C-alpha positions in Angstrom: 6.1 5.4 41.8 5.7 6.1 38.1 7.2 3.5 35.8 8.0 3.3 32.1 8.0 0.0 30.5 10.9 -0.1 27.9 13.0 -3.1 27.2 16.1 -3.3 29.5 18.3 -4.2 26.4 17.9 -5.9 23.1 19.0 -9.2 24.6 16.5 -9.2 27.3 12.9 -8.4 26.9 12.4 -8.0 30.6 11.6 -4.4 31.4 12.5 -2.1 34.1 11.3 1.2 35.6 12.7 4.5 34.8 14.0 4.8 38.5 16.1 1.6 38.0 13.5 -0.4 40.2 12.9 -4.1 39.8 12.0 -5.7 36.5 8.5 -5.3 35.2 7.1 -8.7 34.4 3.8 -9.9 32.7 1.7 -8.4 35.6 3.1 -4.9 35.3 2.9 -5.0 31.5 -0.8 -6.2 31.9 -1.5 -3.0 33.9 -0.2 -0.9 31.0 -2.8 -2.8 28.7 -0.1 -4.6 26.8 -2.0 -8.0 27.0 -5.4 -6.5 26.5 -6.3 -7.0 22.8 -8.5 -3.8 22.9 -5.8 -1.7 24.4 -2.6 -3.4 22.9 -2.0 -0.9 20.1 -2.4 2.0 22.5 0.0 0.4 24.9 2.6 -0.1 22.3 2.7 3.5 21.5 2.9 4.5 25.1 5.6 2.0 25.8 7.6 3.1 22.8 7.4 6.8 23.7 8.4 5.9 27.4 11.4 3.9 26.1 12.5 6.9 24.1 12.3 9.2 27.0 14.3 6.7 29.1 17.1 6.3 26.5 16.3 2.9 25.3 15.9 3.1 21.5 16.2 -0.6 21.0 13.2 -1.2 23.2 11.3 1.7 21.6 12.0 0.3 18.2 10.5 -3.1 19.1 7.2 -1.5 20.4 6.9 1.1 17.6 7.7 -1.6 14.9 5.1 -4.0 16.2 2.6 -1.3 16.3 3.4 -0.4 12.6 2.6 -4.0 11.7 -0.7 -4.5 13.5 -2.6 -2.1 11.1 -1.8 0.6 8.7 0.6 2.8 10.6 -0.2 6.3 11.6 2.2 9.2 11.3 2.8 9.0 15.1 3.7 5.3 14.8 6.2 6.0 12.0 7.7 9.0 13.9 8.2 6.7 17.0 9.9 4.1 14.9 11.9 6.7 12.9 13.2 8.3 16.1 14.4 5.0 17.6 16.0 4.0 14.4 17.8 7.3 14.2 19.1 7.0 17.7 20.3 3.4 16.8 22.3 5.0 13.9 20.0 3.3 11.4 19.8 6.5 9.4 18.4 5.1 6.1 15.6 3.3 7.9 14.7 6.4 9.9 14.6 8.6 6.8 12.4 6.2 5.0 9.9 6.2 7.9 10.0 9.9 8.2 9.2 10.2 4.4 6.3 7.7 4.8 4.9 9.8 7.6 5.1 12.9 5.4 3.4 11.1 2.6 0.6 10.1 4.9 0.0 13.5 6.4 2.4 16.4 5.2 0.3 18.8 7.4 0.9 17.1 10.9 2.9 19.3 13.0 5.0 16.5 14.5 5.8 15.3 11.1 6.8 18.7 9.8 9.1 19.4 12.9 11.0 16.2 12.4 11.2 16.6 8.6 12.6 20.1 9.0 14.9 19.2 11.7 16.6 16.1 10.3 14.9 15.1 7.1 16.7 14.9 3.7 17.0 18.2 1.9 14.2 17.5 -0.5 11.9 16.6 2.3 12.9 19.7 4.3 11.9 21.9 1.3 8.6 20.1 0.9 8.0 20.4 4.7 8.7 24.1 4.6 6.1 24.7 2.0 3.5 22.5 3.9 4.2 24.4 7.2 3.5 27.8 5.6 0.3 26.4 4.2 -1.0 25.4 7.7 -1.9 27.1 10.9 1.2 26.3 13.1 2.8 29.4 14.7 5.7 27.4 16.3 8.7 29.7 16.1 11.3 27.0 16.0 9.6 25.3 13.1 9.3 28.5 11.2 13.0 29.2 11.7 13.8 25.7 10.3 11.4 26.3 7.3 13.1 29.6 6.6 16.5 27.8 6.5 15.1 25.3 4.1 13.9 28.0 1.8 17.3 29.7 2.0 19.1 26.6 1.1 16.8 26.0 -1.9 17.3 29.6 -3.2 13.6 30.4 -2.9 13.1 34.1 -3.8 9.7 34.9 -2.2 8.0 33.3 0.8 4.5 34.3 2.0 1.9 33.3 4.5 -1.6 34.6 4.0 -4.9 33.7 5.7 -8.4 35.1 5.9 -9.4 36.6 9.2 -12.7 38.5 9.9 -13.0 39.9 6.5 -9.3 40.6 6.0 -6.6 38.8 4.0 -3.6 38.9 6.4 -0.2 37.6 6.7 3.5 38.3 5.9 5.8 38.1 2.9 9.6 37.7 2.9 11.8 38.1 -0.1 15.5 38.0 -0.8 17.6 41.2 -1.1 17.1 44.7 0.2 15.0 46.1 -2.6 11.3 46.8 -2.7 8.8 44.0 -3.6 6.0 44.4 -6.1 2.5 43.8 -4.9 -0.4 43.4 -7.3 -4.0 43.3 -6.1 -6.7 42.2 -8.3 -10.4 43.1 -7.7 -13.3 42.8 -10.1 -10.7 42.1 -12.9 -8.7 45.3 -12.2 -5.1 44.9 -11.1 -3.5 47.6 -8.9 0.3 47.6 -8.3 2.1 48.8 -5.2 5.6 48.5 -3.7 6.4 46.9 -0.4 9.4 48.3 1.7 11.1 46.0 4.2 10.0 46.3 7.8 13.4 46.0 9.7 11.5 45.2 12.9 9.7 42.2 11.4 10.9 38.9 13.1 11.9 37.4 9.8 14.0 40.3 8.5 17.7 39.5 8.5 20.7 39.9 6.4 19.2 37.4 3.8 15.4 38.1 4.0 13.5 41.3 3.8 10.0 41.0 5.2 6.8 42.9 5.7 3.3 42.4 7.3 0.2 42.6 4.9 -3.5 43.2 5.7 -5.9 43.5 2.7 -9.7 44.0 2.9 -11.4 41.1 1.1 -14.7 42.8 0.1 -15.6 46.1 -1.7 -15.2 44.8 -4.4 -14.3 41.1 -3.9 -10.6 40.4 -3.7 -9.6 37.9 -6.4 -6.0 37.5 -6.0 -2.7 38.8 -4.5 0.5 38.6 -6.5 4.2 39.3 -5.4 6.7 40.3 -8.1 10.4 40.3 -7.5 12.7 42.0 -10.1 10.0 41.8 -12.7 10.6 38.1 -13.1 9.7 36.1 -10.0 5.9 35.9 -9.4 4.0 34.4 -6.5 0.2 34.5 -6.3 -2.2 33.6 -3.5 -5.9 33.5 -3.4 -8.4 34.4 -0.7 -10.9 31.7 0.2 -14.3 31.9 -1.6 -16.6 30.4 0.8 -18.9 27.5 0.3 -21.1 27.7 -2.8 -24.6 28.7 -2.3 -27.1 26.0 -1.5 -28.5 24.2 -4.6 -31.1 26.1 -6.3 -33.5 23.1 -6.2 -34.3 21.1 -3.1 -34.8 17.9 -5.1 -34.3 16.5 -8.5 -36.4 18.4 -11.2 -39.5 16.4 -11.9 -38.6 16.5 -15.6 -35.4 14.5 -14.8 -37.1 11.8 -12.8 -37.7 9.9 -16.1 -35.0 8.6 -18.5 -33.9 11.4 -20.9 -32.5 11.2 -24.4 -28.6 11.7 -24.8 -27.9 15.3 -25.8 -26.7 16.3 -29.2 -24.0 18.6 -27.8 -21.5 17.9 -25.1 -18.9 20.3 -23.9 -15.5 19.0 -23.0 -13.3 21.1 -20.6 -9.7 20.2 -20.1 -7.7 22.4 -17.6 -3.9 22.2 -18.2 -1.0 23.2 -16.0 2.0 20.8 -16.1 3.4 17.5 -17.4 4.0 17.9 -21.2 4.0 14.2 -22.1 0.8 13.4 -20.4 -0.9 16.6 -21.7 0.1 15.8 -25.3 -1.1 12.2 -24.9 -4.4 13.5 -23.6 -4.9 16.0 -26.4 -3.9 13.2 -29.0 -6.5 10.8 -27.6 -9.1 13.6 -27.5 -8.5 14.4 -31.1 -8.6 10.7 -32.2 -11.6 9.8 -29.9 -14.2 10.6 -32.8 -17.2 11.6 -30.6 -20.3 12.4 -32.5 -21.6 14.8 -29.8 -18.5 16.5 -28.3 -19.0 19.6 -30.3 -17.2 22.0 -28.1 -13.9 21.4 -26.5 -12.3 24.0 -24.3 -8.7 23.8 -23.1 -7.7 26.0 -20.3 -4.0 27.0 -20.0 -4.0 27.8 -16.2 -0.8 29.9 -16.4 1.3 26.9 -17.2 5.1 27.5 -16.4 6.0 25.1 -19.1 6.9 26.8 -22.4 6.7 23.5 -24.2 3.1 23.1 -23.1 2.2 26.7 -24.1 3.5 26.1 -27.5 1.6 22.8 -27.9 -1.7 24.4 -26.9 -1.0 27.4 -29.3 -0.3 25.1 -32.2 -3.4 22.8 -31.6 -5.8 25.9 -31.1 -4.4 27.5 -34.3 -5.5 24.4 -36.2 -9.0 24.8 -34.9 -8.9 21.6 -32.6 -10.2 23.3 -29.6 -10.8 26.8 -28.1 -7.9 27.9 -25.9 -8.6 30.0 -22.8 -5.4 31.3 -21.2 -5.4 32.5 -17.5 -3.0 35.3 -16.6 -2.7 33.8 -13.1 -3.0 30.2 -11.9 -6.7 30.0 -10.8 -6.7 26.3 -10.0 -9.1 23.6 -11.3 -12.5 24.8 -9.8 -12.1 28.5 -10.6 -11.0 27.8 -14.3 -13.8 25.3 -14.8 -16.4 27.6 -13.3 -15.4 30.4 -15.5 -16.0 28.3 -18.6 -19.2 26.8 -17.3 -20.5 30.5 -16.8 -20.0 31.2 -20.5 -22.0 28.3 -21.9 -25.2 26.9 -20.3 -26.1 24.3 -22.9 -25.8 20.5 -22.9 -23.9 18.1 -20.8 -20.3 18.6 -19.7 -17.2 16.2 -19.6 -14.6 17.5 -17.1 -11.3 15.8 -18.3 -8.0 15.9 -16.6 -5.0 16.7 -18.8 -3.4 13.3 -17.8 -6.4 11.2 -19.0 -6.3 9.1 -22.1 -9.5 8.6 -23.9 -10.3 5.5 -26.1 -12.4 5.7 -29.3 -16.1 6.5 -28.8 -15.7 6.9 -24.9 -17.6 10.2 -24.7 -20.7 9.1 -26.5 -20.8 5.9 -24.4 -20.5 7.9 -21.2 -23.3 10.0 -22.5 -25.5 6.9 -23.2 -24.9 5.8 -19.6 -25.7 9.2 -18.2 -29.2 9.0 -19.8 -29.8 5.3 -19.5 -31.8 5.7 -16.3 -33.5 8.4 -14.4 -31.8 10.7 -11.9 -28.2 10.2 -12.9 -26.0 13.2 -12.1 -22.4 12.1 -13.0 -20.8 9.1 -14.8 -17.3 7.8 -14.2 -15.6 5.2 -16.3 -13.3 2.3 -15.1 -9.6 3.3 -15.1 -6.2 2.1 -14.1 -6.2 4.9 -11.6 -9.7 5.7 -10.7 -10.0 5.2 -6.9 -13.3 3.4 -6.5 -13.4 2.5 -10.2 -9.8 1.3 -10.6 -9.0 -1.8 -12.5 -7.7 -4.5 -12.1 -7.1 -3.7 -8.4 -9.7 -1.5 -6.9 -9.0 1.6 -4.8 -5.3 1.7 -5.8 -3.2 3.3 -8.5 -2.5 0.7 -11.1 0.2 1.2 -13.8 -0.9 3.3 -16.8 -1.1 1.0 -19.8 0.3 2.2 -23.2 -2.2 3.9 -25.5 -2.9 0.8 -27.7 -3.5 -1.3 -24.5 -5.9 1.3 -23.2 -7.9 0.8 -26.5 -7.8 -3.0 -26.0 -9.1 -2.8 -22.3 -11.9 -0.4 -23.3 -13.0 -2.8 -26.1 -12.9 -5.7 -23.5 -14.9 -3.6 -21.1 -17.4 -2.6 -23.7 -17.8 -6.3 -24.9 -18.0 -7.7 -21.4 -20.3 -5.2 -19.7 -21.9 -3.1 -22.5 -24.2 -0.3 -21.2 -24.2 -1.6 -17.5 -23.9 1.0 -14.7 -23.2 0.6 -11.1 -24.1 3.2 -8.4 -21.2 4.9 -6.7 -21.1 6.9 -3.5 -19.2 9.6 -5.6 -17.8 10.2 -8.9 -14.1 10.7 -9.7 -13.0 13.8 -11.4 -10.2 12.6 -13.8 -13.0 11.9 -16.3 -16.3 13.1 -14.9 -19.5 13.3 -17.2 -22.0 15.7 -15.7 -25.6 16.0 -16.9 -27.2 19.4 -17.6 -30.0 18.6 -15.0 -27.3 18.2 -12.3 -25.4 21.4 -13.4 -28.5 23.5 -13.2 -29.6 22.1 -9.8 -26.3 21.9 -8.1 -24.6 25.1 -9.5 -20.9 25.8 -9.7 -17.9 23.7 -8.3 -16.8 24.8 -4.9 -13.7 27.0 -4.9 -12.8 26.3 -1.3 -10.3 23.5 -2.2 -7.5 25.8 -3.2 -5.7 24.6 -6.5 -7.3 21.1 -6.7 -8.4 17.8 -5.1 -11.9 17.0 -3.9 -13.8 19.7 -5.5 -15.1 17.0 -7.8 -16.1 14.8 -4.8 -17.8 17.8 -3.2 -19.8 18.4 -6.3 -21.0 14.8 -6.5 -21.9 14.7 -2.9 -23.9 17.9 -3.2 -25.7 16.3 -6.1 -26.4 13.1 -4.1 -27.8 15.2 -1.2 -30.7 16.3 -3.3 -31.4 12.9 -4.8 -29.1 12.6 -7.8 -27.0 9.4 -8.5 -23.4 8.9 -9.3 -22.7 5.9 -11.4 -19.8 4.0 -13.0 -20.1 3.0 -16.7 -18.5 -0.4 -16.4 -18.4 -0.7 -20.4 -16.0 2.2 -20.6 -12.3 2.4 -19.7 -10.2 5.5 -19.7 -6.5 5.7 -18.8 -5.3 8.0 -16.2 -1.6 8.8 -15.5 -2.2 10.3 -12.2 -1.7 13.9 -11.4 1.9 14.9 -11.6 1.2 18.6 -12.0 1.4 19.3 -8.3 4.5 17.2 -7.5 5.1 17.0 -3.9 2.4 19.5 -3.2 -0.2 17.0 -4.1 -0.4 15.0 -0.9 -0.6 18.2 1.2 -3.5 19.5 -0.9 -5.2 16.0 -0.6 -4.8 15.9 3.1 -5.9 19.5 3.8 -8.8 19.4 1.3 -10.0 16.0 2.7 -10.4 17.7 6.1 -12.7 20.3 4.5 -14.7 17.6 2.7 -15.2 15.5 5.8 -16.4 18.5 7.7 -19.0 19.2 5.2 -20.0 15.5 4.4 -19.2 13.5 7.7 -20.9 10.3 6.3 -18.7 10.2 3.1 -15.9 8.1 4.5 -18.3 5.6 6.0 -20.3 5.3 2.8 -17.0 4.7 0.7 -15.8 2.1 3.2 -19.1 0.3 2.8 -18.8 0.4 -0.9 -15.2 -1.0 -0.7 -16.3 -3.8 1.6 -19.3 -4.8 -0.6 -17.2 -4.3 -3.9 -20.2 -4.2 -6.2 -17.8 -3.6 -9.1 -16.1 -7.0 -8.7 -18.4 -8.7 -11.0 -17.8 -6.2 -13.8 -13.9 -6.4 -13.3 -14.1 -10.2 -13.4 -15.9 -10.2 -16.8 -13.3 -8.0 -18.3 -10.5 -10.0 -16.9 -12.1 -13.2 -18.2 -11.6 -11.9 -21.7 -8.2 -10.6 -21.4 -5.0 -12.7 -21.8 -2.5 -11.9 -19.1 0.8 -10.6 -20.3 3.9 -12.7 -20.4 4.5 -16.5 -20.5 2.0 -18.0 -18.0 2.8 -20.5 -15.3 -0.1 -21.7 -13.2 0.6 -22.4 -9.5 -2.2 -24.6 -8.1 -2.5 -25.0 -4.2 -4.9 -25.5 -1.5 -6.0 -22.4 0.6 -4.6 -21.8 4.0 -2.3 -24.8 4.2 -0.6 -24.1 0.8 -0.8 -20.3 0.4 2.6 -19.3 1.9 4.6 -21.8 0.0 2.6 -21.3 -3.2 3.5 -17.5 -3.1 7.1 -18.3 -2.4 7.2 -20.8 -5.4 5.7 -18.0 -7.5 8.4 -15.7 -6.5 11.0 -18.3 -7.3 9.5 -18.8 -10.8 9.4 -15.1 -11.7 12.9 -14.6 -10.7 14.0 -17.2 -13.4 12.8 -14.9 -16.2 11.2 -11.5 -16.3 8.7 -12.8 -19.0 7.3 -15.6 -16.8 4.0 -14.5 -15.2 2.6 -16.8 -12.4 -1.2 -17.0 -11.9 -2.0 -18.4 -8.4 -4.9 -20.7 -8.5 -6.1 -21.1 -4.8 -8.6 -23.8 -3.9 -10.5 -22.5 -0.8 -10.7 -24.5 2.4 -14.3 -25.6 1.6 -13.1 -26.9 -1.7 -16.0 -25.6 -3.6 -14.4 -22.7 -5.4 -11.1 -21.6 -6.9 -9.7 -18.1 -7.4 -7.3 -17.2 -10.1 -5.0 -14.1 -9.3 -1.9 -12.7 -10.8 1.0 -12.4 -8.4 2.3 -9.4 -10.3 -0.8 -7.4 -9.1 -2.0 -7.0 -12.7 -5.0 -8.7 -14.2 -6.6 -11.0 -13.2 -7.4 -10.0 -9.6 -11.1 -10.7 -9.3 -11.7 -14.2 -10.9 -13.5 -16.8 -8.8 -15.1 -19.9 -10.1 -17.3 -22.6 -8.3 -16.6 -26.4 -8.9 -20.1 -27.4 -8.2 -21.5 -25.1 -10.9 -21.0 -26.8 -14.2 -21.1 -23.6 -16.2 -18.6 -22.0 -13.9 -16.3 -25.1 -14.3 -16.6 -24.9 -18.1 -15.9 -21.2 -18.0 -12.8 -21.8 -15.9 -11.5 -24.6 -18.2 -12.1 -22.4 -21.3 -10.3 -19.5 -19.7 -7.2 -21.5 -18.6 -7.1 -23.1 -22.0 -7.1 -19.7 -23.7 -3.9 -18.8 -21.5 -1.8 -21.5 -23.1 0.1 -21.8 -20.0 3.7 -23.0 -20.3 3.2 -25.4 -17.3 1.4 -26.0 -14.2 3.1 -26.3 -10.8 1.1 -28.2 -8.1 1.7 -27.9 -4.4 0.2 -30.3 -1.8 -1.8 -32.4 -4.4 -3.1 -34.7 -1.5 -5.0 -31.7 -0.1 -6.6 -30.7 -3.5 -10.1 -31.9 -4.6 -10.3 -34.4 -7.4 -12.1 -31.7 -9.6 -9.0 -29.4 -9.3 -6.7 -32.1 -10.1 -8.8 -33.3 -13.1 -8.9 -29.8 -14.4 -5.1 -29.5 -14.1 -4.4 -32.8 -15.9 -7.0 -32.1 -18.5 -5.2 -29.0 -19.8 -2.6 -31.2 -21.5 0.4 -29.1 -20.4 3.4 -30.1 -18.5 2.8 -30.7 -14.8 5.4 -30.2 -12.1 5.1 -30.9 -8.5 6.7 -28.3 -6.3 8.1 -29.8 -3.0 8.6 -27.3 -0.1 6.8 -29.5 2.6 7.2 -33.0 3.6 3.5 -33.3 4.6 2.3 -33.9 1.1 4.9 -36.5 0.4 4.6 -38.4 3.7 1.7 -38.9 6.2 2.3 -36.8 9.3 2.1 -40.1 11.2 5.4 -41.2 9.5 7.1 -38.0 11.0 5.2 -37.6 14.2 3.3 -40.8 15.0 6.2 -42.5 16.9 7.8 -41.7 20.3 11.0 -39.9 20.3 14.1 -41.8 21.4 14.8 -39.6 24.5 17.0 -41.7 26.8 16.0 -39.3 29.7 12.3 -40.3 29.3 12.1 -44.1 28.7 8.9 -45.4 27.1 6.3 -43.4 25.3 6.8 -39.6 25.7 3.3 -38.0 26.0 4.9 -34.6 25.1 5.7 -35.8 21.6 4.5 -33.7 18.7 1.2 -34.6 17.2 -0.7 -33.1 14.2 -1.8 -29.7 15.2 -4.2 -27.7 13.3 -7.8 -27.1 12.6 -8.7 -30.6 11.7 -8.6 -33.8 13.7 -6.2 -36.6 13.1 -6.9 -38.1 9.6 -8.6 -41.5 9.5 -7.0 -44.4 7.7 -9.5 -44.0 4.7 -8.6 -40.3 4.4 -4.9 -41.2 4.5 -5.2 -43.8 1.9 -7.1 -41.4 -0.4 -4.2 -38.8 0.2 -1.5 -41.3 -0.6 -3.5 -42.3 -3.8 -3.9 -38.7 -4.9 -0.1 -38.2 -4.3 0.9 -41.3 -6.3 -1.4 -40.3 -9.3 0.1 -36.9 -9.2 3.6 -38.1 -9.2 2.7 -40.4 -12.0 1.3 -37.6 -14.1 3.9 -35.0 -13.4 6.9 -34.7 -15.7 9.1 -33.8 -12.7 9.4 -32.6 -9.0 10.8 -29.2 -8.2 12.4 -29.0 -4.8 11.9 -25.5 -3.5 15.0 -25.3 -1.2 18.2 -27.3 -0.4 16.3 -29.5 2.2 13.7 -30.5 -0.3 16.4 -31.3 -2.8 18.3 -33.4 -0.3 15.2 -35.3 0.6 14.3 -36.0 -3.1 17.8 -37.0 -4.0 17.8 -39.6 -1.2 14.2 -40.9 -1.5 13.0 -40.4 -4.9 15.7 -41.7 -7.1 13.4 -42.9 -9.8 11.8 -39.5 -10.2 12.9 -36.7 -12.4 14.0 -33.8 -10.4 13.8 -30.3 -11.8 16.4 -27.7 -10.8 14.9 -24.8 -8.9 16.3 -21.3 -9.2 18.8 -20.2 -6.6 17.3 -17.7 -4.2 20.3 -16.9 -2.1 20.5 -13.4 -0.9 23.8 -11.5 -1.2 25.9 -11.3 1.8 24.5 -8.4 4.0 26.8 -8.5 6.9 26.1 -8.5 10.6 24.2 -6.0 12.7 25.8 -2.6 13.4 25.7 -2.7 17.2 27.2 -5.4 19.3 24.5 -7.0 21.4 25.2 -7.8 25.0 23.8 -11.4 24.7 22.2 -14.0 22.4 19.1 -12.8 20.5 17.5 -15.8 18.9 15.4 -14.8 15.8 12.7 -17.3 15.2 11.3 -17.0 11.7 7.7 -17.4 11.5 6.2 -16.5 8.1 3.2 -18.6 8.8 1.5 -18.9 12.3 0.7 -22.4 13.4 -0.2 -23.9 16.8 2.8 -26.2 16.5 5.3 -23.4 16.2 3.6 -21.5 19.1 4.2 -24.7 21.3 7.7 -25.0 20.2 8.6 -21.4 21.0 6.9 -21.8 24.5 8.7 -24.9 25.2 12.1 -23.3 24.3 11.3 -20.2 26.5 10.6 -22.4 29.4 13.8 -24.4 29.1 15.9 -21.3 28.8 14.2 -19.9 31.8 14.8 -23.1 33.8 18.4 -23.4 32.7 19.2 -19.7 33.2 20.5 -19.3 29.8 20.9 -15.5 29.0 19.2 -15.3 25.7 16.1 -13.6 24.4 13.6 -14.7 21.6 12.4 -12.4 18.8 9.8 -13.9 16.7 10.2 -12.5 13.2 6.7 -12.9 12.0 3.4 -14.1 13.4 2.1 -16.5 16.2 -1.3 -17.9 16.6 -1.7 -16.5 20.1 0.8 -13.6 20.0 -0.3 -11.9 23.3 -0.2 -15.3 25.1 3.2 -16.1 23.8 4.6 -12.6 24.8 3.3 -13.3 28.3 6.5 -15.1 28.8 9.2 -12.6 29.9 11.8 -13.1 27.3 9.8 -13.5 24.0 8.8 -10.6 21.7 6.6 -11.1 18.5 7.2 -8.5 15.8 4.1 -9.2 13.7 3.8 -10.0 10.1 6.9 -9.4 8.0 7.4 -9.6 4.3 10.7 -11.0 3.3 11.9 -7.7 2.1 11.2 -6.2 5.6 13.4 -9.0 7.3 16.7 -7.4 6.7 15.6 -4.4 8.8 14.1 -6.5 11.5 17.2 -8.7 11.8 19.5 -5.6 12.0 17.4 -3.6 14.5 16.4 -6.4 16.7 20.0 -7.2 16.9 19.5 -11.0 15.9 22.6 -13.2 16.5 21.2 -16.7 15.7 18.4 -18.0 13.6 15.8 -20.7 14.2 13.1 -22.1 12.0 10.5 -23.7 14.2 8.7 -25.6 11.4 9.3 -29.3 11.2 8.5 -30.0 7.6 8.6 -26.7 5.7 10.0 -23.2 5.4 13.8 -24.4 5.5 14.5 -22.1 2.5 13.9 -18.8 4.4 16.2 -19.6 7.4 18.8 -21.0 5.0 18.8 -17.7 2.8 19.0 -15.4 5.8 21.7 -17.4 7.6 23.9 -17.3 4.5 23.1 -13.6 3.8 24.0 -12.4 7.4 26.7 -15.0 8.2 24.9 -16.3 11.2 24.3 -19.8 12.6 20.9 -21.4 12.2 18.9 -24.1 13.9 16.3 -26.1 12.0 14.4 -29.4 11.9 16.2 -31.7 9.3 13.3 -33.4 7.4 15.8 -34.9 5.0 16.8 -37.1 8.0 20.5 -36.6 7.4 20.7 -36.3 3.6 21.4 -32.5 3.8 25.0 -31.7 4.9 25.0 -29.6 8.1 27.2 -26.5 8.1 29.6 -25.8 10.9 27.9 -24.0 13.8 24.4 -25.0 12.7 21.9 -27.2 14.7 20.0 -29.9 12.8 17.1 -31.3 14.8 15.3 -34.6 14.1 11.7 -33.6 13.3 10.4 -36.6 15.2 11.5 -35.4 18.7 9.1 -33.9 21.0 8.9 -30.1 21.7 10.7 -30.4 25.0 13.6 -32.5 23.6 13.9 -30.0 20.7 14.1 -27.1 23.2 16.7 -28.8 25.2 18.9 -29.3 22.2 18.4 -25.7 21.1 19.3 -24.5 24.6 22.5 -26.5 24.6 23.3 -25.2 21.1 22.7 -21.5 22.3 24.7 -22.1 25.5 27.6 -23.7 23.7 27.7 -20.8 21.1 27.3 -18.1 23.6 30.8 -18.2 25.0 32.4 -17.9 21.6 29.9 -15.4 20.4 30.4 -13.0 23.2 34.2 -13.2 23.0 33.9 -12.2 19.4 31.8 -9.2 20.0 33.9 -8.0 23.0 
């Protein structure tokens, strides 16, 4: 008997077969691979798809959503979740997932079909273009694509491919008139007229259509252009084939030695769209002041932008560069190759029209290219340079203003000078190529259509014969990021990446190894150490694993108070021998690490923090910080605040957990009472004394204590009457309302932003009690557990996986949460408090203010000193008492 394994309902994570057979428990789930760590991800996808086929979208969502959180989601994962969300009437979430899937791979047939069938209008149009660019012959998808073109008012649609020496395909155009066909061979254009073929499958009352077959050779076919009413033009190009093998099998012997920088460098700038970026690029090139950039060629690649054409004409008329204007859009590689063929002297700089050069960049790139033997290409650091991105590597950082680009370049030059670092490949936004490489490798490949990866192909071809690609760490060039292709960009990237990987199958592995090793980290750090971060600086100092979650939450609270406040998170690692300093804004710094044991490192850190002139320092968990970190903080002579979001640093855990609970059902000591759970053993008395001393010193030196939530504020007001309390910013969410659907039972959302063994134990104790008492409720852990598969082995528990706070709204709505619970005994009250207020739901929590915080009607306040089983019993009673009233409200 074949079974599916969807959830029976959102309120019961017990699963049933498609045939309505008995519930599938942990054993049946295990057979599906759900509890096998190696097969878990695959099982989630299969379970989600099966749930969709069985008409259980809530179950499908849970499985698909968890799969999306385990690792970077694939398009298939996102389509599963989007489909489930759409069936749950959560249209906005479904469209967002579909758009993300399209962004990842706009060539995937499953993505295209869904985008065409129910995507937003803009996405439908982009999907229609992508479909025609691919190989799919699905008639229904093509029908939907033509409908999208019709809605968009597209005048001409064509699909052409190369087949056995022929350029074949079809073209459809609006109206009943003839279509102009222009075929260019060997620079000679011949014009024909196409009549509609009424028998063509695409011909109808709106579209005329015709089939086309053109011989590629004799002489070589250069382009095919369609013209409608003498105004609308559409051009396609046949594939050119892979360039010939390099003329040399190895680096020329003359280039195995370091060579002198050339006296002449040619700069080539292809231009197509984006007037603002193009003007900024040309302005920077004019002001760059290179001694050796004697020849500048700007290529107008048939730009459709009249403002750009006028700009180029004006600059060329003033003699600032030579202008080459293509009659047809040839794309990056064809345009560059045509210019390279005209001039075979000196090195070449390929510059994107959205790059922004600082003063003297070209000469310094040239010096780097000739600083050592065997260098083929040089790439600078950039905000958007993939492997060479700064401050965050391998991502697109924001483009700084022109004056800031100059400052960043000056800092890079001062910090790194002429240093170079080998790269697996160069990056074509600003690619300096030596003449020796050009002569050995030949022209750029023209198999990458209009753009993307022809630069990588070129660098890898150079590497194959022994050349080196390097980064000039002392040069920084701004890069806006290509906006010329708009929504077409990702399609070109995905398609061309497949071509690149077929030619160079080791490329992705080499790049992944480079990313893991991150040899540019030291260069980035040296620049960051010289740069003052923007805004008014607040340092947040906290221990590593134990303080990270609260430190980041406190940083968010601080930055909410004012847009100019900029938090730098100073994290002391668990070994307590080093500290990292990182901006929470994802701007610089991102790569700074200092070692306490190294006196020079410590002096550099102190000098760096002193130069920042921080407004204040906020310290979390001072008892867990090493003395060196506290001395550093106190020595900066700036106001110190202690942020309180966890009782642990204020009181010994023995104070909270070291006594038996007063459970009248279990007289005497209760062996199930909570004890310290974590990676360390129970602290000795000497260690506890040291921690208490550290805390007292910190309180004495701090100007105030900042409660991070209402629980902390209540505790401080009741127990720290002689201490100054600062007012924390309100972080309440706006009222979001309830979930759309009416769940058939209680769904308890357990909020777990930080996995701990203690919270795992509490969740399991609660599940066991609910099972014993027959309480009709399920548990969805919104976040993480230490042993997630072990926890989910219980039939009524599901763990979503890590959730950012911005994602919680969706999780709460689509998991149909009816009640909240915080399983943490001494921290993270603020999260459950905010969400309960935002959704108007009751919450359960451990009251570590010991009654100082007023309890709201319908809420459950637990004594943090009771054992797990007693806490589970009280939660079970709370759920049972509320279930009758809740179910009567939703009926």
